[in-house]
C-alpha positions in Angstrom: -19.5 -29.4 -9.7 -19.0 -25.6 -9.3 -20.0 -23.9 -6.1 -21.8 -20.5 -6.1 -22.4 -18.8 -2.8 -22.1 -15.7 -0.9 -19.6 -16.1 2.0 -21.7 -13.6 3.9 -24.7 -15.9 4.3 -23.2 -19.3 4.0 -21.7 -20.3 7.3 -24.4 -21.9 9.4 -26.3 -23.4 6.5 -23.2 -24.9 5.0 -22.3 -26.6 8.2 -25.7 -28.2 8.7 -25.6 -29.6 5.2 -22.1 -31.1 5.7 -22.8 -33.6 8.5 -23.5 -36.5 6.2 -21.8 -39.8 5.9 -19.3 -40.2 3.1 -19.9 -43.1 0.9 -17.7 -43.9 -2.0 -19.5 -44.2 -5.4 -18.1 -45.7 -8.5 -15.5 -43.4 -10.1 -15.1 -41.2 -7.0 -11.6 -40.8 -5.6 -9.9 -38.9 -2.8 -6.4 -37.4 -2.7 -3.7 -39.3 -1.0 -2.9 -36.1 0.9 -6.2 -35.3 2.5 -9.3 -37.5 3.0 -12.9 -36.8 4.1 -14.2 -38.7 7.1 -17.7 -40.0 7.7 -18.4 -37.1 10.2 -17.3 -34.4 7.8 -13.9 -33.9 9.3 -10.6 -34.2 7.4 -7.5 -36.4 7.8 -4.2 -35.0 6.5 -1.5 -37.4 5.5 2.0 -36.1 6.0 4.9 -36.7 3.7 8.2 -38.2 4.9 9.2 -34.9 6.5 5.9 -34.3 8.2 4.6 -31.6 5.8 0.8 -31.6 5.1 -1.5 -29.5 3.0 -2.2 -26.3 5.0 -5.6 -25.3 6.4 -6.8 -22.4 4.3 -10.1 -22.0 6.1 -9.4 -18.7 7.9 -8.8 -16.4 5.0 -11.0 -13.5 4.1 -13.1 -11.1 6.1 -13.1 -11.9 9.8 -11.7 -15.4 8.9 -15.1 -16.3 7.5 -16.5 -16.5 11.0 -18.6 -13.3 10.6 -20.8 -12.4 7.7 -19.9 -9.3 5.7 -22.2 -6.8 7.3 -25.0 -4.7 5.7 -23.8 -1.4 7.2 -26.6 1.2 7.6 -26.5 4.2 5.2 -25.6 7.5 6.9 -24.9 9.6 3.8 -26.5 9.7 0.3 -24.9 11.3 -2.7 -26.8 12.0 -5.9 -25.1 11.8 -9.3 -24.1 15.4 -10.4 -25.8 16.9 -13.4 -22.4 17.7 -15.0 -21.0 14.3 -14.1 -18.1 15.6 -12.1 -18.3 13.5 -9.0 -14.8 13.5 -7.4 -15.3 16.3 -4.9 -18.8 15.2 -4.0 -17.7 11.7 -3.2 -14.5 12.7 -1.4 -16.4 15.2 0.7 -18.9 12.5 1.7 -16.0 10.2 2.7 -14.4 12.9 4.7 -17.7 13.7 6.4 -18.4 10.1 7.4 -14.8 9.7 8.6 -15.5 12.2 11.3 -18.4 10.2 12.7 -17.9 8.0 15.8 -17.8 4.3 15.0 -20.4 2.0 16.5 -19.6 -1.0 18.8 -18.7 -3.0 15.7 -16.4 -0.4 14.3 -18.7 0.9 11.5 -19.1 4.6 10.9 -21.6 4.0 8.2 -22.3 3.5 4.5 -22.2 6.2 1.8 -24.8 5.5 -0.9 -23.9 6.7 -4.3 -27.2 6.9 -6.2 -27.4 5.5 -9.7 -25.7 7.6 -12.4 -22.3 8.6 -13.6 -19.5 10.1 -11.4 -16.4 11.3 -13.2 -13.2 11.2 -11.1 -10.4 13.2 -12.7 -7.8 12.2 -10.1 -8.2 9.6 -7.3 -10.5 9.0 -4.3 -9.1 7.9 -0.9 -10.6 6.1 2.1 -8.0 6.3 4.9 -10.3 5.9 7.9 -11.8 2.7 9.4 -15.5 1.8 9.3 -16.5 3.4 6.0 -18.5 1.6 3.3 -18.9 3.0 -0.3 -22.0 1.5 -1.8 -23.6 2.0 -5.2 -26.9 0.9 -6.7 -25.5 -1.8 -9.0 -22.8 -2.5 -11.5 -25.0 -2.3 -14.6 -24.2 0.7 -16.9 -27.8 2.0 -17.4 -29.3 1.3 -14.0 -26.4 1.3 -11.6 -23.7 3.5 -10.2 -20.7 4.2 -12.4 -17.4 5.8 -11.4 -15.2 6.8 -14.3 -11.5 7.5 -14.2 -11.8 10.5 -16.5 -9.2 12.2 -18.6 -5.6 11.0 -18.7 -3.1 9.9 -16.1 -2.1 6.4 -15.0 -3.5 6.0 -11.5 -5.6 4.1 -9.0 -9.2 5.4 -9.0 -10.1 4.3 -5.4 -7.3 4.0 -2.9 -8.1 2.3 0.4 -5.5 2.2 3.1 -4.0 3.4 6.3 -0.5 4.3 7.2 2.5 2.6 8.8 3.8 -0.9 8.7 4.6 -3.8 11.0 6.7 -2.6 13.9 8.5 -5.2 16.1 7.9 -4.8 19.8 11.4 -4.4 21.3 12.6 -7.3 23.5 10.0 -9.8 22.4 11.8 -11.8 19.8 12.5 -15.5 20.7 13.9 -18.3 18.6 12.0 -21.3 17.4 14.0 -24.2 18.7 12.6 -27.0 16.5 15.2 -28.2 14.0 12.5 -28.5 11.4 9.0 -27.0 11.3 6.8 -28.6 8.7 4.3 -27.0 6.4 0.8 -27.4 7.8 1.6 -27.4 11.5 0.1 -24.9 13.9 2.5 -25.4 16.7 6.2 -25.2 17.5 8.6 -24.9 20.4 10.4 -21.6 21.3 13.3 -20.8 23.6 11.0 -19.3 26.1 7.2 -18.5 26.0 7.6 -16.2 29.1 6.0 -12.9 28.2 3.6 -14.3 25.7 -0.1 -14.9 26.2 -3.1 -16.4 24.4 -4.5 -13.8 22.1 -1.2 -12.1 21.4 -0.6 -11.0 17.8 2.8 -12.2 16.6 5.0 -12.4 13.6 6.4 -15.8 12.6 9.7 -14.8 11.1 11.5 -16.9 8.5 14.9 -15.5 7.4 16.5 -15.8 4.0 20.2 -16.5 4.6 22.9 -16.7 1.9 23.1 -20.5 1.9 19.3 -20.7 1.3 19.5 -18.4 -1.6 22.4 -20.4 -3.0 20.7 -23.8 -2.5 17.6 -22.4 -4.2 20.0 -21.3 -7.0 18.6 -17.8 -7.0 22.1 -16.4 -7.0 22.7 -18.2 -10.2 20.0 -16.9 -12.5 21.2 -16.8 -16.1 21.7 -13.1 -16.6 20.3 -10.9 -19.3 20.1 -7.1 -19.2 18.4 -6.0 -16.0 18.5 -9.4 -14.3 18.8 -9.1 -10.5 20.1 -12.0 -8.5 18.4 -12.7 -5.2 20.2 -11.3 -2.1 20.4 -12.6 1.4 18.0 -10.8 3.7 15.8 -9.6 0.8 13.4 -12.6 1.1 12.8 -12.7 4.8 9.1 -13.6 5.4 6.9 -12.1 8.1 3.7 -14.1 8.8 1.0 -12.5 10.9 -0.5 -14.9 13.4 -2.4 -15.1 16.7 -1.4 -17.3 19.6 -4.3 -19.7 20.5 -2.7 -21.8 23.2 0.6 -22.1 25.2 1.9 -25.3 26.8 5.2 -24.7 28.5 7.4 -23.4 25.7 5.1 -24.7 22.9 3.2 -22.1 21.0 0.0 -22.8 19.1 -1.2 -20.4 16.4 -4.4 -19.8 14.5 -3.1 -20.2 10.9 -0.6 -22.8 9.7 3.0 -22.6 8.7 3.1 -22.4 4.9 6.9 -22.6 4.3 9.0 -25.1 6.2 11.6 -23.7 8.5 15.0 -25.5 9.0 17.9 -24.8 11.3 20.3 -25.0 8.4 18.5 -22.1 6.8 18.4 -19.9 9.8 15.4 -21.6 11.5 12.7 -19.1 12.6 11.6 -16.8 15.4 8.5 -15.1 16.7 8.0 -11.6 18.0 5.1 -9.3 19.0 4.3 -6.4 16.8 2.1 -3.3 16.4 0.7 -1.8 13.2 -0.3 1.7 14.1 -2.3 3.3 11.3 -3.7 0.2 9.7 -7.5 0.6 9.1 -10.3 -1.9 9.1 -14.0 -2.5 8.4 -13.9 -0.8 5.0 -16.2 -2.1 2.2 -16.8 -1.3 -1.5 -20.1 -2.6 -2.9 -22.4 -2.6 -6.0 -20.3 -0.2 -8.2 -19.2 -0.1 -11.8 -15.7 1.3 -12.4 -14.6 2.5 -15.8 -11.7 4.4 -17.3 -11.5 6.8 -20.2 -9.0 5.6 -22.9 -7.9 6.8 -26.3 -7.4 3.4 -28.0 -6.9 -0.3 -27.3 -3.2 0.2 -26.5 -3.5 3.5 -24.6 -1.7 3.5 -21.3 -2.2 7.1 -20.2 -5.4 6.4 -18.3 -6.9 4.7 -15.2 -4.7 1.8 -14.2 -6.3 0.1 -11.1 -9.9 0.4 -10.1 -9.5 -0.4 -6.4 -6.2 -0.6 -4.6 -6.0 -1.8 -1.0 -3.1 -1.6 1.4 -2.6 -1.4 5.2 -6.1 -2.6 5.7 -7.5 -5.6 7.6 -11.0 -7.1 7.7 -12.4 -5.4 4.6 -14.3 -6.4 1.5 -15.1 -5.7 -2.1 -18.3 -7.2 -3.5 -20.4 -7.0 -6.6 -18.0 -4.7 -8.4 -17.3 -4.5 -12.2 -14.3 -2.8 -13.8 -13.7 -2.1 -17.5 -11.0 -0.4 -19.5 -8.3 -0.3 -16.8 -4.7 -1.1 -17.7 -3.8 -3.2 -14.7 -6.4 -4.5 -12.2 -10.0 -4.5 -10.9 -8.7 -5.1 -7.4 -5.1 -5.1 -6.2 -4.3 -5.9 -2.6 -0.9 -4.6 -1.6 1.4 -4.8 1.4 -0.3 -4.6 4.8 -3.6 -6.0 3.6 -5.0 -9.0 5.4 -8.3 -10.8 5.8 -9.8 -9.1 2.8 -12.7 -10.7 0.8 -13.1 -9.9 -2.8 -16.3 -11.6 -4.1 -18.6 -11.6 -7.1 -16.4 -9.1 -9.1 -15.7 -8.8 -12.8 -12.7 -7.4 -14.7 -13.1 -7.0 -18.5 -12.0 -5.1 -21.5 -8.5 -4.1 -20.4 -6.8 -1.3 -22.4 -3.1 -1.4 -22.6 -0.2 -2.9 -24.5 -0.2 -6.6 -24.0 3.1 -7.1 -22.3 4.7 -7.3 -18.8 3.4 -5.3 -15.9 -0.1 -5.1 -17.4 -3.5 -6.8 -16.9 -3.2 -8.4 -13.5 -7.0 -8.6 -13.1 -7.1 -9.8 -9.5 -3.7 -9.2 -7.9 -2.7 -10.2 -4.3 0.4 -9.3 -2.3 -1.3 -9.4 1.1 -1.9 -12.3 3.4 -5.0 -14.2 4.5 -7.0 -12.8 1.6 -9.8 -14.5 -0.3 -10.9 -14.0 -3.9 -14.1 -15.9 -4.9 -16.7 -16.0 -7.5 -14.8 -13.6 -9.7 -14.7 -13.3 -13.5 -11.9 -12.0 -15.7 -11.7 -11.5 -19.4 -9.0 -10.3 -21.8 -6.4 -10.2 -19.0 -2.9 -11.5 -18.7 -2.2 -12.7 -15.2 -5.8 -12.9 -14.0 -5.5 -14.5 -10.6 -2.0 -13.8 -9.5 0.4 -13.0 -6.6 3.4 -10.8 -6.4 6.8 -11.1 -4.7 7.4 -12.4 -1.1 3.7 -13.1 -0.4 2.9 -14.6 3.0 0.1 -17.1 2.9 -2.4 -18.5 3.4 -4.3 -16.9 0.5 -7.1 -18.3 -1.7 -8.5 -17.8 -5.2 -11.7 -19.8 -5.4 -14.5 -20.6 -7.9 -13.4 -18.1 -10.5 -13.1 -17.9 -14.3 -10.7 -16.4 -16.8 -11.5 -16.0 -20.5 -9.5 -14.8 -23.5 -6.3 -14.9 -21.5 -3.0 -13.5 -22.8 -0.7 -15.1 -20.1 -0.8 -17.5 -17.2 -2.5 -17.4 -13.8 -0.7 -18.4 -10.7 2.2 -17.1 -8.6 4.0 -14.6 -10.8 7.4 -14.1 -9.4 9.9 -14.1 -6.5 8.5 -16.5 -3.9 4.9 -16.5 -2.9 4.1 -18.9 -0.1 0.9 -20.8 0.7 -1.6 -20.0 -2.1 -4.6 -22.2 -3.0 -6.0 -22.0 -6.5 -9.3 -23.9 -6.0 -11.8 -24.5 -8.9 -10.2 -21.9 -11.2 -11.4 -22.3 -14.7 -9.2 -20.7 -17.4 -8.9 -21.0 -21.2 -5.2 -20.3 -20.6 -2.4 -21.7 -18.5 -1.8 -21.9 -14.8 1.9 -22.1 -13.9 4.0 -22.7 -10.8 7.6 -22.8 -11.9 11.1 -21.4 -11.9 10.7 -18.3 -14.1 14.4 -17.7 -14.1 15.4 -14.6 -15.9 12.0 -13.6 -17.0 11.4 -10.0 -16.3 14.2 -8.7 -14.1 14.9 -12.2 -12.7 11.7 -13.6 -11.4 13.2 -16.9 -10.3 11.1 -19.4 -8.3 7.5 -18.1 -8.3 6.6 -19.9 -5.0 6.2 -22.8 -2.7 3.2 -24.5 -1.1 1.2 -23.5 -4.2 -1.8 -25.7 -4.7 -3.9 -26.2 -7.8 -7.1 -28.1 -6.7 -9.7 -29.2 -9.1 -8.8 -26.5 -11.6 -9.4 -26.4 -15.4 -6.9 -24.9 -17.8 -5.5 -25.4 -21.2 -2.4 -26.7 -19.5 -0.4 -26.3 -16.3 3.2 -26.3 -15.2 3.8 -27.4 -11.6 7.4 -27.7 -10.5 9.1 -28.4 -7.2 11.7 -25.9 -5.9 15.2 -27.1 -5.3 14.7 -26.7 -1.5 12.1 -25.6 1.0 9.1 -27.6 0.1 6.6 -28.7 -2.6 4.0 -27.5 -5.0 0.9 -29.5 -5.8 -1.5 -30.2 -8.7 -4.5 -32.3 -7.7 -7.5 -33.0 -10.0 -6.5 -30.7 -12.8 -8.5 -30.9 -16.0 -6.1 -29.9 -18.7 -2.7 -30.6 -20.2 0.7 -30.9 -18.5 3.6 -28.7 -19.6 7.3 -29.0 -18.9 7.7 -25.3 -18.2 10.2 -22.6 -19.0 13.1 -24.8 -17.8 12.6 -28.5 -18.9 15.1 -29.8 -16.3 13.2 -28.7 -13.2 11.7 -31.5 -11.1 7.9 -31.9 -11.3 5.9 -31.0 -8.2 3.2 -33.4 -6.8 0.7 -34.4 -9.4 -2.4 -36.5 -8.7 -5.6 -37.3 -10.6 -4.9 -35.3 -13.8 -8.0 -35.4 -16.1 -9.7 -37.7 -13.7 -13.4 -37.1 -12.8 -14.9 -37.8 -9.4 -12.7 -36.0 -6.9 -14.7 -36.2 -3.7 -13.5 -33.0 -2.2 -14.7 -30.8 -5.1 -13.3 -27.8 -3.2 -10.4 -28.0 -0.6 -11.2 -24.6 0.7 -14.9 -25.4 1.2 -14.1 -28.8 2.8 -11.7 -27.1 5.2 -14.1 -24.3 6.1 -16.9 -26.7 6.9 -14.6 -29.1 8.8 -13.4 -26.2 11.0 -16.9 -25.1 11.9 -17.9 -28.6 12.7 -15.0 -28.8 15.2 -13.5 -25.4 15.8 -9.8 -25.4 16.6 
């Protein structure tokens, strides 16, 4: 069963429909790792170390607890007669940026009336509370933005400035010798100075002995190969404190990479992110790029790029003819929802660094109900990605490479009900590229369909999972790597047809 819904209107209705007794029917089965209870709640079954599947339910705009808003229009732009729309649109953005935001943080929506708007360079939204809305993604009846002329670039840039900045004097060590995946609590040396509601970073270092045990200082070299270095793979997870008991800290989102004393343990610290923007949305627009031929690369590269932004959204958008992506979420992006979007007809050489249809390097982001065609890595993460993140209920056709974590250690990603005519791979990529190495840990394929999949277990630091896959099983780039956790391959009747949806519903039945 495939789920089709708008996250914006789903919440209360879905909860009311969930409170039903579970009865097992012939052929139905549940994973050994998580089971549905009669009241709609879930029970997680830990492994011998205490690791469980993480809770992915708080990804996306406002953690899914608030509908994507229908922001009132405050500015209308008509399509220009000569088609040159860059200055018209940027002026409208700049004008709305000067407005005072309302109590919810919205300055207002800019309506781009149907027609064609050529953009010779790039557009930028760098102020909170602005929505750019068209009249539909159909070529003849909707709003079309075209990356005109030449030049490899992002058509629409969304993002503030700055980065995470540690608050001096707040760092304290996590004292537990082992912190398992899935937990939302741990002990620290001292919780003095912390309070419920504090935004914190959960820090996991990357010492030399961890790099060595992961064998990422031993990548078989070829020209350009880079061995991993200590300190380059430190992970910084954004979390919020929900409860404090003595020196025990509880957080809103789970640990997605186990922490161990022998690998430097972990720590927490308070932080600020001055300059990050929020409440920005892109809606109902068609994005296209000029191009010279099918392998041309001197043209629009990314339709929408998002960085240094939280609680934003992209919905009902289509992109054609770009060389890289429809939507690419970069560093500093979090709690972004990308829903009901299409990426088709890419124009580029078919090789590395191209055609990443929906690309995520941020954290707590949700991609759902999307479609990709003629891409390479259609649902993909980059390097050092901090989860949880979710790709849900999306399709990929005419693929030229695999979906999944692409390189250099993504943590905590759920690929849920992804249907691809290509491969989905979670593996040691070794000296692919410039030394991609292990693509990630706590990567989960749930009820996906693919031509075949590779799911391998890293040498250290956790597990990868393949549950309910419909498709073949491949040994991967390196045949001697240990398989990850496989369960129910080509077996119909998985009761939790969607892990994300089941977790979302369970949380709203009994908020944590």
